[in-house]
GUKOLMAR-256818 format. One record per residue (C-alpha): residue in one letter; x, y, z. Coordinates in steps of 0.05 Angstrom, whole numbers, padded with zeros to 5 digits, always signed. Layout:
REM GUKOLMAR-256818
aXYZ
...
//
This chain:
REM GUKOLMAR-256818
m+04296+07838+05480
r+04264+07792+05440
l+04193+07756+05431
i+04181+07685+05421
t+04113+07660+05391
l+04045+07639+05417
a+04055+07566+05388
s+04061+07528+05445
t+04011+07562+05489
a+03956+07557+05434
t+03966+07477+05428
a+03911+07460+05476
m+03868+07509+05442
a+03887+07474+05379
l+03865+07400+05406
a+03802+07429+05441
m+03779+07460+05356
a+03795+07392+05327
a+03762+07356+05376
a+03704+07399+05368
t+03693+07411+05297
p+03651+07356+05265
a+03679+07306+05213
a+03629+07328+05162
a+03654+07401+05158
q+03727+07386+05152
s+03731+07350+05080
q+03797+07392+05090
e+03825+07396+05158
p+03833+07476+05188
a+03903+07499+05205
s+03912+07491+05283
a+03913+07552+05332
a+03985+07535+05337
e+04000+07544+05267
l+03959+07611+05265
a+03992+07641+05323
r+04059+07637+05288
g+04036+07697+05245
v+04016+07734+05308
a+04089+07760+05335
l+04135+07814+05331
d+04200+07825+05359
y+04227+07893+05390
d+04277+07923+05431
t+04272+07983+05490
f+04306+08037+05519
t+04290+08093+05565
l+04320+08168+05567
d+04340+08193+05627
n+04283+08240+05632
g+04238+08180+05635
l+04221+08176+05563
r+04201+08100+05542
v+04219+08079+05474
v+04198+08009+05438
v+04235+07997+05366
h+04196+07944+05316
t+04246+07937+05259
d+04198+07913+05195
r+04235+07926+05128
k+04170+07920+05076
a+04170+07992+05059
p+04205+08057+05073
v+04163+08080+05119
v+04169+08080+05196
a+04110+08092+05244
l+04112+08147+05299
h+04081+08138+05362
a+04070+08177+05414
w+04022+08164+05472
y+04010+08192+05528
n+03987+08163+05601
v+03934+08208+05609
g+03858+08204+05580
s+03790+08228+05599
k+03787+08177+05666
d+03841+08228+05702
e+03806+08293+05689
p+03776+08320+05751
e+03700+08356+05767
g+03689+08417+05725
q+03739+08394+05671
t+03707+08342+05632
g+03735+08341+05549
f+03799+08370+05575
a+03848+08311+05549
h+03808+08310+05483
l+03808+08388+05474
f+03884+08392+05491
e+03898+08330+05439
h+03862+08380+05386
i+03910+08437+05402
g+03968+08382+05395
l+03951+08364+05328
f+03920+08425+05295
n+03963+08481+05328
p+04032+08511+05322
t+04095+08493+05371
e+04134+08545+05388
n+04192+08519+05331
v+04134+08495+05282
p+04098+08563+05282
g+04055+08542+05215
g+04038+08478+05251
l+04048+08409+05239
m+03996+08389+05191
e+04033+08430+05127
p+04097+08399+05134
l+04063+08326+05147
r+04026+08331+05094
a+04088+08362+05043
m+04129+08295+05073
g+04089+08249+05055
a+04066+08225+05117
t+04013+08168+05120
d+03958+08151+05178
w+03975+08220+05215
n+03922+08236+05269
g+03906+08238+05348
t+03858+08202+05387
t+03832+08216+05465
w+03799+08157+05503
f+03789+08138+05573
d+03864+08117+05597
r+03910+08151+05541
t+03927+08204+05495
n+03962+08187+05425
f+03990+08225+05366
f+04016+08181+05309
q+04037+08185+05238
t+04071+08144+05193
v+04126+08182+05143
p+04181+08165+05093
t+04242+08133+05122
a+04278+08200+05098
a+04231+08236+05135
l+04237+08206+05206
e+04278+08253+05236
q+04240+08312+05214
a+04181+08284+05245
l+04220+08265+05308
y+04237+08340+05313
m+04158+08355+05305
e+04136+08305+05355
s+04188+08332+05412
d+04164+08390+05390
r+04098+08373+05401
m+04118+08346+05475
g+04163+08397+05495
h+04145+08461+05461
l+04078+08477+05448
l+04048+08519+05509
g+04093+08579+05487
a+04055+08577+05413
l+03986+08570+05443
t+03938+08634+05445
q+03867+08646+05470
e+03853+08654+05393
r+03865+08577+05379
l+03834+08556+05447
d+03781+08584+05410
n+03782+08563+05358
q+03793+08490+05377
r+03735+08492+05434
g+03686+08506+05364
v+03717+08448+05335
v+03715+08398+05391
q+03634+08424+05402
n+03616+08413+05336
e+03651+08342+05337
k+03602+08336+05401
r+03549+08357+05360
q+03565+08305+05300
g+03561+08245+05345
d+03498+08265+05389
n+03463+08289+05320
q+03457+08216+05310
p+03401+08169+05318
y+03411+08144+05396
g+03472+08184+05400
l+03451+08206+05473
v+03450+08134+05497
f+03523+08131+05516
y+03516+08184+05566
a+03464+08158+05597
m+03487+08090+05600
l+03551+08125+05645
d+03504+08154+05691
a+03470+08103+05708
l+03533+08043+05712
f+03585+08088+05749
p+03575+08122+05820
e+03586+08203+05826
g+03663+08215+05822
h+03676+08150+05786
p+03734+08165+05739
y+03697+08135+05683
r+03628+08163+05697
h+03636+08219+05644
s+03646+08212+05568
t+03713+08225+05538
i+03677+08281+05490
g+03661+08327+05563
s+03607+08368+05571
m+03588+08432+05535
a+03592+08475+05599
d+03662+08450+05617
l+03686+08461+05543
d+03662+08527+05556
a+03694+08541+05617
a+03761+08515+05606
s+03815+08576+05599
l+03882+08592+05568
q+03909+08574+05638
d+03871+08511+05658
l+03896+08483+05587
r+03966+08510+05608
d+03961+08473+05669
w+03936+08407+05640
h+03994+08401+05595
r+04044+08408+05646
d+04011+08364+05691
n+04009+08313+05638
y+04046+08301+05582
g+04120+08305+05605
p+04167+08248+05571
n+04163+08213+05636
n+04090+08191+05621
a+04095+08180+05547
v+04116+08113+05503
l+04148+08126+05446
v+04138+08068+05382
l+04179+08071+05324
a+04159+08008+05279
g+04186+07994+05209
d+04243+08014+05172
i+04285+08025+05231
d+04326+07985+05278
v+04349+07996+05346
a+04423+08020+05334
t+04399+08089+05286
a+04333+08102+05335
r+04374+08111+05409
p+04411+08171+05380
l+04359+08200+05334
v+04315+08196+05397
e+04371+08221+05439
r+04376+08278+05400
y+04310+08305+05388
f+04277+08293+05467
g+04333+08280+05508
h+04327+08358+05529
i+04257+08351+05552
p+04262+08355+05620
r+04214+08305+05662
g+04142+08327+05681
p+04102+08315+05751
q+04088+08235+05751
n+04018+08227+05733
e+03989+08174+05770
p+03928+08146+05728
a+03863+08147+05771
q+03851+08083+05807
a+03777+08055+05783
a+03750+08005+05821
v+03693+07952+05788
p+03623+07988+05820
t+03562+07946+05825
i+03501+07973+05824
a+03451+07966+05885
a+03391+07932+05834
r+03376+07928+05763
v+03374+07998+05730
d+03311+08005+05670
l+03318+08076+05632
t+03273+08091+05574
l+03291+08150+05518
k+03262+08169+05466
d+03301+08188+05396
r+03286+08206+05318
v+03303+08136+05305
s+03258+08080+05260
n+03254+08027+05314
t+03270+08007+05385
r+03336+07993+05413
l+03351+07948+05472
y+03410+07947+05505
r+03442+07920+05566
a+03503+07942+05602
w+03555+07912+05661
v+03609+07937+05681
v+03666+07880+05683
p+03741+07880+05703
g+03791+07921+05646
m+03845+07886+05605
m+03894+07878+05667
d+03847+07822+05692
a+03855+07746+05685
s+03788+07748+05664
a+03784+07797+05600
a+03793+07742+05552
d+03748+07698+05585
l+03686+07764+05583
d+03709+07776+05511
v+03701+07703+05489
a+03630+07702+05524
g+03605+07767+05489
t+03632+07735+05420
v+03595+07676+05431
l+03532+07710+05449
g+03530+07768+05401
g+03599+07778+05362
l+03592+07719+05315
a+03551+07713+05260
s+03533+07647+05297
s+03525+07682+05353
r+03475+07652+05409
l+03435+07718+05397
d+03435+07717+05321
n+03402+07647+05321
e+03354+07660+05377
l+03334+07731+05349
v+03346+07747+05288
r+03348+07673+05255
g+03297+07640+05306
d+03235+07680+05328
q+03257+07744+05275
s+03243+07782+05332
a+03303+07822+05315
v+03334+07855+05256
s+03407+07859+05285
v+03441+07836+05351
s+03502+07849+05378
a+03546+07836+05435
g+03617+07850+05473
v+03671+07879+05510
q+03699+07943+05509
s+03764+07940+05553
f+03796+07989+05581
q+03856+07999+05626
r+03819+07994+05696
i+03741+07971+05672
g+03707+07942+05621
l+03638+07952+05589
f+03601+07886+05571
q+03544+07911+05531
v+03489+07875+05494
t+03449+07912+05437
v+03378+07884+05400
d+03343+07923+05348
v+03273+07899+05351
k+03237+07884+05287
p+03191+07944+05276
g+03121+07915+05291
q+03140+07868+05350
d+03122+07860+05422
v+03181+07908+05458
d+03167+07884+05523
a+03161+07806+05497
v+03232+07812+05460
s+03257+07848+05520
r+03234+07795+05570
r+03261+07745+05518
l+03335+07774+05516
d+03338+07769+05587
a+03322+07697+05585
i+03372+07686+05534
i+03428+07716+05571
a+03413+07681+05634
d+03405+07614+05600
f+03477+07629+05567
i+03503+07649+05636
a+03487+07582+05662
e+03502+07536+05613
g+03567+07574+05582
p+03591+07566+05511
t+03606+07498+05478
a+03685+07477+05464
d+03670+07484+05387
e+03642+07568+05396
v+03707+07568+05443
a+03748+07547+05394
r+03721+07583+05341
v+03723+07648+05372
v+03794+07634+05391
t+03817+07615+05311
g+03772+07688+05298
e+03815+07727+05349
l+03882+07700+05319
s+03862+07711+05239
q+03835+07785+05262
r+03901+07797+05302
m+03947+07770+05241
q+03912+07822+05195
a+03916+07879+05248
l+03990+07866+05246
e+04001+07881+05167
p+04009+07953+05184
t+04070+07986+05223
g+04023+08040+05248
g+03952+08076+05234
f+03901+08070+05286
g+03919+07987+05303
g+03981+07967+05264
k+04040+07939+05308
a+04057+08000+05331
v+03994+08010+05373
v+04001+07934+05394
l+04071+07955+05425
a+04045+08023+05458
e+03992+07995+05487
g+04027+07942+05521
m+04082+07981+05546
l+04036+08045+05571
y+03989+07999+05609
a+04026+07940+05627
d+04091+07964+05620
d+04112+07917+05570
p+04105+07906+05503
g+04090+07847+05494
f+04039+07848+05534
y+03998+07821+05475
r+04025+07751+05487
t+03999+07748+05549
q+03938+07760+05527
m+03942+07707+05474
a+03963+07664+05532
q+03897+07677+05556
y+03859+07663+05512
a+03888+07604+05490
e+03869+07575+05563
v+03801+07594+05561
t+03756+07541+05566
p+03672+07526+05578
a+03692+07531+05645
s+03731+07586+05659
v+03683+07627+05609
r+03621+07600+05652
a+03655+07624+05718
s+03676+07689+05703
m+03607+07706+05671
a+03572+07683+05745
r+03618+07725+05780
w+03609+07791+05730
l+03548+07787+05689
t+03495+07764+05750
r+03499+07829+05784
p+03453+07882+05777
v+03452+07905+05696
v+03426+07974+05673
a+03372+07959+05615
v+03359+08016+05566
r+03305+08026+05517
v+03300+08077+05469
d+03240+08084+05432
p+03221+08130+05368
g+03196+08195+05390
e+03220+08267+05396
r+03281+08268+05438
e+03292+08315+05509
p+03315+08379+05494
y+03391+08386+05471
v+03445+08422+05516
e+03483+08475+05473
a+03543+08504+05483
a+03537+08575+05519
s+03516+08633+05458
t+03572+08683+05503
r+03632+08662+05547
p+03652+08708+05597
a+03718+08759+05574
p+03782+08708+05576
a+03824+08728+05637
a+03889+08759+05610
v+03950+08717+05617
e+04018+08727+05610
p+04045+08697+05538
l+04100+08652+05548
a+04167+08648+05535
i+04184+08606+05473
t+04250+08567+05474
p+04281+08571+05408
r+04313+08509+05379
g+04362+08489+05318
p+04320+08486+05246
m+04278+08425+05236
p+04313+08382+05192
a+04298+08381+05121
v+04270+08315+05087
g+04321+08268+05052
e+04316+08238+04986
t+04257+08192+04986
k+04250+08128+04959
g+04201+08116+04901
l+04142+08066+04904
d+04157+07991+04878
f+04093+07972+04873
p+04082+07889+04862
d+04091+07849+04813
v+04023+07839+04780
e+04015+07768+04747
r+03960+07739+04703
t+03936+07684+04687
r+03867+07640+04666
l+03820+07588+04702
s+03799+07537+04659
n+03726+07568+04644
g+03756+07636+04624
v+03751+07681+04683
e+03817+07715+04694
v+03870+07724+04751
v+03903+07783+04776
y+03945+07774+04833
a+04004+07809+04865
r+04041+07785+04924
s+04043+07815+04992
t+04084+07781+05052
a+04064+07825+05104
a+04024+07778+05136
p+04002+07708+05125
i+03940+07725+05096
t+03900+07712+05027
r+03847+07763+04999
v+03810+07743+04942
a+03754+07790+04911
l+03713+07759+04846
e+03694+07824+04817
f+03623+07825+04771
d+03617+07892+04729
a+03549+07897+04758
g+03539+07948+04824
h+03488+07989+04847
a+03482+08018+04779
a+03458+07950+04754
d+03388+07943+04807
p+03334+07948+04762
a+03295+08022+04756
d+03230+07994+04781
g+03266+07941+04834
l+03307+07985+04872
g+03343+07941+04926
v+03341+07872+04898
q+03409+07862+04886
a+03421+07889+04964
l+03374+07825+04982
m+03404+07786+04933
l+03481+07804+04957
q+03450+07782+05036
l+03425+07716+05023
l+03487+07696+04983
t+03523+07690+05064
e+03455+07673+05089
g+03454+07589+05062
t+03470+07555+05004
t+03444+07488+04970
t+03490+07459+05024
r+03495+07499+05083
d+03440+07528+05114
s+03464+07599+05151
v+03481+07577+05214
q+03524+07520+05180
l+03563+07573+05136
a+03575+07616+05190
e+03602+07558+05233
a+03652+07540+05175
q+03680+07602+05160
e+03686+07611+05237
r+03724+07552+05241
l+03773+07569+05183
g+03777+07641+05210
a+03756+07673+05149
q+03711+07719+05126
i+03662+07722+05066
g+03630+07785+05047
a+03582+07806+04982
f+03586+07879+04969
a+03563+07928+04914
s+03589+07991+04906
m+03559+08038+04842
d+03590+07994+04794
r+03615+07935+04816
t+03592+07874+04857
a+03638+07831+04893
v+03641+07768+04944
t+03710+07775+04982
l+03744+07734+05021
t+03798+07743+05081
t+03826+07683+05105
p+03892+07657+05138
s+03931+07631+05082
a+03939+07560+05112
n+03861+07547+05108
l+03862+07579+05034
s+03837+07519+04997
p+03773+07503+05051
a+03761+07568+05043
l+03762+07576+04979
g+03717+07531+04975
l+03663+07556+05018
m+03669+07616+04975
a+03655+07581+04913
d+03592+07549+04952
v+03567+07623+04966
t+03576+07654+04897
m+03548+07588+04852
n+03497+07556+04902
p+03457+07603+04935
a+03395+07567+04963
f+03351+07631+04957
a+03314+07595+05014
p+03235+07634+05021
a+03241+07634+05096
e+03315+07670+05095
i+03280+07716+05038
e+03233+07741+05084
r+03274+07744+05151
l+03330+07788+05103
r+03275+07831+05072
a+03249+07858+05132
q+03312+07863+05155
q+03325+07909+05099
l+03263+07940+05104
a+03287+07966+05179
g+03358+07987+05148
i+03327+08032+05102
a+03279+08060+05159
a+03347+08064+05200
e+03385+08103+05138
m+03316+08153+05132
t+03333+08178+05198
q+03409+08186+05199
p+03428+08264+05173
n+03478+08229+05118
g+03428+08183+05103
i+03375+08222+05081
g+03416+08269+05047
m+03456+08226+04997
r+03383+08192+04988
a+03363+08255+04955
l+03425+08289+04922
p+03445+08228+04876
v+03366+08238+04842
a+03373+08308+04845
l+03441+08309+04809
y+03423+08254+04758
g+03346+08240+04751
e+03313+08179+04771
g+03320+08147+04704
h+03395+08148+04705
p+03431+08085+04738
y+03468+08138+04786
g+03409+08167+04805
r+03397+08127+04865
a+03417+08119+04933
f+03493+08103+04930
s+03480+08060+04994
g+03443+08016+04948
t+03394+07999+05001
g+03338+08009+04949
d+03266+08026+04952
p+03221+08009+05001
d+03161+07987+04967
a+03202+07956+04913
v+03245+07912+04961
a+03178+07896+04994
a+03152+07868+04924
v+03217+07825+04908
d+03201+07756+04901
r+03251+07688+04896
d+03238+07693+04820
d+03273+07762+04820
l+03336+07742+04861
v+03349+07685+04820
a+03344+07718+04749
f+03390+07783+04779
h+03434+07718+04808
q+03441+07687+04732
t+03444+07760+04695
w+03497+07787+04732
i+03536+07736+04781
r+03565+07698+04724
p+03631+07671+04703
d+03629+07703+04631
n+03624+07773+04678
a+03678+07762+04732
r+03746+07766+04747
l+03787+07743+04799
f+03830+07782+04847
v+03886+07758+04890
v+03937+07783+04937
s+03967+07732+04982
d+04029+07714+05017
r+04028+07647+04972
p+04058+07650+04895
l+04008+07642+04844
a+04030+07579+04826
e+04014+07550+04891
l+03944+07585+04895
t+03919+07570+04824
p+03912+07506+04835
a+03863+07518+04888
l+03825+07563+04848
e+03817+07529+04792
a+03786+07470+04833
s+03741+07519+04859
f+03717+07563+04810
g+03741+07529+04744
g+03681+07483+04730
w+03634+07543+04738
a+03596+07551+04674
a+03557+07607+04648
p+03477+07601+04654
a+03440+07606+04582
m+03396+07669+04603
s+03441+07736+04574
r+03485+07772+04612
g+03464+07834+04636
v+03487+07902+04604
k+03478+07975+04634
t+03462+08030+04598
f+03489+08095+04616
d+03457+08135+04552
v+03403+08175+04590
a+03400+08247+04586
l+03415+08288+04653
p+03368+08335+04679
a+03377+08405+04668
v+03416+08443+04714
e+03377+08478+04766
p+03423+08501+04820
r+03380+08515+04875
i+03373+08490+04958
i+03333+08426+04974
l+03321+08425+05052
i+03293+08369+05090
d+03269+08390+05157
r+03296+08352+05216
p+03276+08376+05272
q+03325+08383+05335
s+03382+08378+05302
p+03441+08413+05326
q+03477+08410+05262
s+03462+08413+05197
v+03492+08369+05135
i+03508+08409+05077
l+03512+08366+05012
g+03529+08398+04946
g+03545+08370+04884
a+03537+08365+04802
v+03565+08320+04752
l+03625+08338+04721
p+03644+08327+04649
v+03687+08275+04664
t+03693+08195+04684
g+03722+08157+04729
r+03769+08125+04661
d+03790+08192+04644
d+03868+08225+04670
l+03839+08256+04730
v+03910+08260+04772
a+03912+08333+04749
l+03839+08349+04775
n+03853+08311+04843
a+03916+08342+04862
a+03878+08410+04843
n+03814+08390+04884
e+03870+08380+04948
v+03881+08450+04946
l+03803+08468+04951
g+03765+08413+04982
n+03801+08348+04999
g+03831+08342+05052
f+03847+08377+05123
l+03891+08431+05086
s+03831+08439+05036
r+03819+08517+05032
i+03744+08504+05055
n+03772+08457+05119
q+03808+08506+05147
d+03766+08562+05136
i+03706+08537+05163
r+03733+08488+05209
e+03804+08516+05227
t+03789+08597+05226
r+03717+08594+05243
g+03702+08533+05286
w+03638+08522+05257
s+03652+08445+05239
y+03683+08384+05263
g+03707+08372+05190
l+03683+08374+05113
n+03713+08356+05054
g+03697+08360+04975
r+03711+08302+04928
v+03711+08289+04857
n+03679+08221+04861
p+03701+08171+04806
l+03653+08130+04787
e+03667+08094+04712
h+03621+08144+04686
q+03593+08202+04692
t+03631+08228+04751
p+03606+08271+04808
y+03631+08322+04848
i+03607+08324+04925
i+03616+08367+04980
t+03605+08340+05051
a+03594+08397+05106
p+03559+08375+05170
v+03562+08449+05206
q+03530+08473+05267
a+03454+08481+05254
d+03472+08569+05275
r+03517+08575+05222
t+03482+08542+05159
g+03475+08602+05116
e+03529+08633+05131
s+03574+08557+05113
v+03533+08554+05050
a+03550+08624+05028
v+03623+08615+05045
l+03621+08547+05003
i+03598+08587+04948
q+03652+08644+04950
h+03715+08593+04955
y+03685+08539+04891
a+03681+08609+04856
d+03751+08644+04875
f+03779+08585+04856
v+03762+08583+04786
t+03773+08653+04779
t+03819+08693+04810
k+03847+08655+04866
g+03874+08598+04838
v+03931+08545+04865
t+03993+08574+04896
p+04062+08558+04891
a+04064+08541+04964
e+03993+08497+04949
l+04027+08465+04895
s+04099+08446+04919
r+04060+08414+04987
t+04014+08369+04953
v+04061+08349+04896
n+04113+08337+04950
g+04066+08303+04997
n+04037+08255+04941
m+04101+08233+04913
r+04132+08213+04974
q+04064+08176+05008
l+04062+08130+04947
p+04111+08085+04983
g+04074+08080+05043
g+04005+08069+05010
f+04013+08002+04999
e+04038+07974+05069
t+03976+07918+05074
s+03952+07858+05029
s+03883+07907+05033
a+03907+07962+05001
v+03946+07928+04947
l+03881+07887+04926
g+03843+07957+04913
a+03895+07992+04878
l+03888+07918+04833
r+03816+07932+04836
s+03818+08005+04815
n+03859+07999+04756
a+03809+07942+04727
l+03755+08000+04749
y+03778+08056+04712
g+03817+08018+04658
r+03890+08027+04684
p+03948+07995+04659
d+03989+07956+04721
d+04049+08000+04728
w+03997+08058+04746
w+04015+08071+04811
e+04090+08069+04800
r+04085+08128+04743
l+04040+08173+04793
g+04109+08198+04822
p+04135+08229+04759
r+04075+08249+04736
y+04069+08292+04797
a+04140+08315+04802
g+04115+08351+04729
m+04061+08388+04753
t+04049+08465+04748
v+04010+08513+04784
e+03976+08521+04710
s+03967+08458+04699
l+03922+08447+04769
d+03885+08509+04750
q+03872+08486+04680
a+03846+08421+04700
a+03794+08458+04747
r+03776+08513+04711
g+03757+08460+04660
t+03714+08418+04699
i+03695+08441+04772
d+03633+08500+04770
g+03609+08513+04835
s+03549+08555+04805
r+03516+08488+04781
f+03516+08465+04838
v+03451+08431+04874
w+03446+08444+04950
v+03417+08396+04997
i+03417+08416+05067
v+03382+08366+05130
g+03370+08410+05186
d+03320+08441+05230
a+03274+08484+05186
d+03256+08537+05245
v+03334+08544+05257
v+03358+08536+05180
l+03312+08570+05132
p+03314+08642+05155
q+03390+08642+05146
l+03376+08609+05069
q+03335+08675+05051
s+03394+08716+05035
l+03429+08666+04985
g+03404+08680+04917
l+03386+08608+04908
p+03318+08574+04901
v+03293+08534+04966
e+03251+08477+04971
v+03231+08448+05036
r+03211+08375+05046
r+03193+08343+05107
a+03245+08284+05132
p+03212+08218+05112
t+03201+08192+05176
q+03160+08252+05202
//
């Protein structure tokens, strides 16, 4: 079966967009929706095995990789009472535990074969497992995926169930521990009646997870995971003639299971408005509005999505213009629809500006929504949403797999609609959206009673924890294991062929670094400056963040609304961001709209208005963001750790978020912003990076027209100073008291005797064994063996200058002290008596070599590679040189790299948790403990 493009169905929307766009904004006409739609098309073939397994194959030869996705027609909506969380728990069991014929589990061979994007997810409607693998490893991946489908239960033991139960419960704690983390539970309870399939969350309840037995999980798998309830998608360097015999060979023997009939679910309507008030340890009040609406299969889905996007999903949305830019009673807003198979959730959120009358804002919100429902969107708003939708889908279809690539689009269509091309039906629906159809859909679905939730700062209700002990599990007989032939070996993989890098210079001297990527008709541009958070003045932390926000909120020729609308008409996104070492203005646009998009980008970069009213509005937003950061466990910790490692006077001794110090942000004036812009955002401090499907010769005139005439200002260019002495090393624990925390966030770190410009390849490879990645020793021990965490890591963070090593370990509160002790022991052992083993070396070397070709499927990955090469002073062919370098590594070379660099005895530990629970656990560690109050207390 072959697909056609959507061009004809988008014509009406193209005409509407052209008619609605003001002539003054069209010095260069945007591409039509029909033209953009040609970039949203997939060819595919399908076949079905005798056991009912439906297979979709899409050919994409851009890289020697294949995305392999297995989607099952079962999710949390299919769970009966008393078994909430089972679908997600079984996803963990399928993902992280052995199968009958892969007794060591799938993670080791997936890493060794060079798989990328390997993971699994569960949601209301489905469970999936996926990986992108080198073409030469496809047969091994098919063997493993078929063993997961048909040969899993014999390897499932009580011990493995208990381990994954602990991991899942820590995943729940990790989400619940965040600000506003308990709202979704209350919202589902209020929106859905008892017994409705969508009423409970996918993560489930602690009690049901506690009660899950081995026999329960066996029955769950038998009932739901047969091939006749699954869709298999192969996308990439594969064709149907090759795929069919391989799928028959590895999956054809698996017998059908019971036919799962997914739970039917009507769209419920509550009898009257429900108002709920919750309290949480948050910095500001948040307002929610929510309705249950039809799901993705309903003809009104596109209308409702357009409605949500116009209301609160665009930079120029109604709520932004009224509440954020208008009366400035809110610091952020959002609105949109989450579409599921049977139902959708239409949700609005408003973060109220501190000091505002919350009741008044709530009434104003309801009035805006009511007016919008009555009036509907304009033709221009509808056209801008559709253009943005087309642009986003183009970008989403760049990768073959992962969380949102081509395989996902095809699998969703086949699973939910029995049509891999269902996405074209959806796009046709967008092309048919009109202001009248949106107004009609809103009148039908959003005039029903609403659930209104208000979350105020305060103390949470008591947290429902897991049982401290569980009854002894009932004995069950082990299952017979059905042996298969040996797992196929990985064939000879191809090396990386990184796109050729070309260079030119604009007439003002700005260097252009370019690489071509034809994966999608998209152009990505990064105008990068040697600045970053490290450029913030020590007495003005946060000035850069405020300046960057203002760049995209108005120029000397366009106010913030005009600027947002201009981007939306082009399907372009312009952003301004900073890392610790670099600052960048970025552009992503359909290549058909590159010239006008570059004109907008240049205007943003060179001509910021820094309007006084906008300064005050964005200052308030930044201060609210800092306050919110100080309520988040990781935010609290990562504001404390860099200062402890580097000292306050060092350019890196500041929050890595770059949001700054509230007192400094409050004191910034317009002159400070202009001075920072002229000091750092200038052509003699800039480099342009471009990745596009268009050749450089075609792009250069547009780049020259936009940026070639930009001249440096008279004032001196900024210089960063790193010759600041680091504080004396004082291994210790800083405990930041955050009451009512079901988890503790453990951060540990030290400044390494290396910089990002040093050769860190061997060090990073050694650290994969110790700290970085799912198979690292610390993650395998604390997460997989002990079940104390949802996941943790230790990473070399390659800053341009003095580079830190940072451990991030969220663990259940009652295991905090033990977790620190385990971490200390692992780091001591690794650099003394328990270095890299031959098996770990083989896995790491093979995995890193084989994953290189799959690492640069997308233009964003290529752009990131160009930028990192420049930051760290690497040659253009650096990525292609890596394969041979990995091949030459030895146990001794990795041990030497780690032992000369990582010293766990020098770590400073920052722990964010409930001091009443955590402090007694730390007394036996032999380290001094300093207790601080969380910033918002």
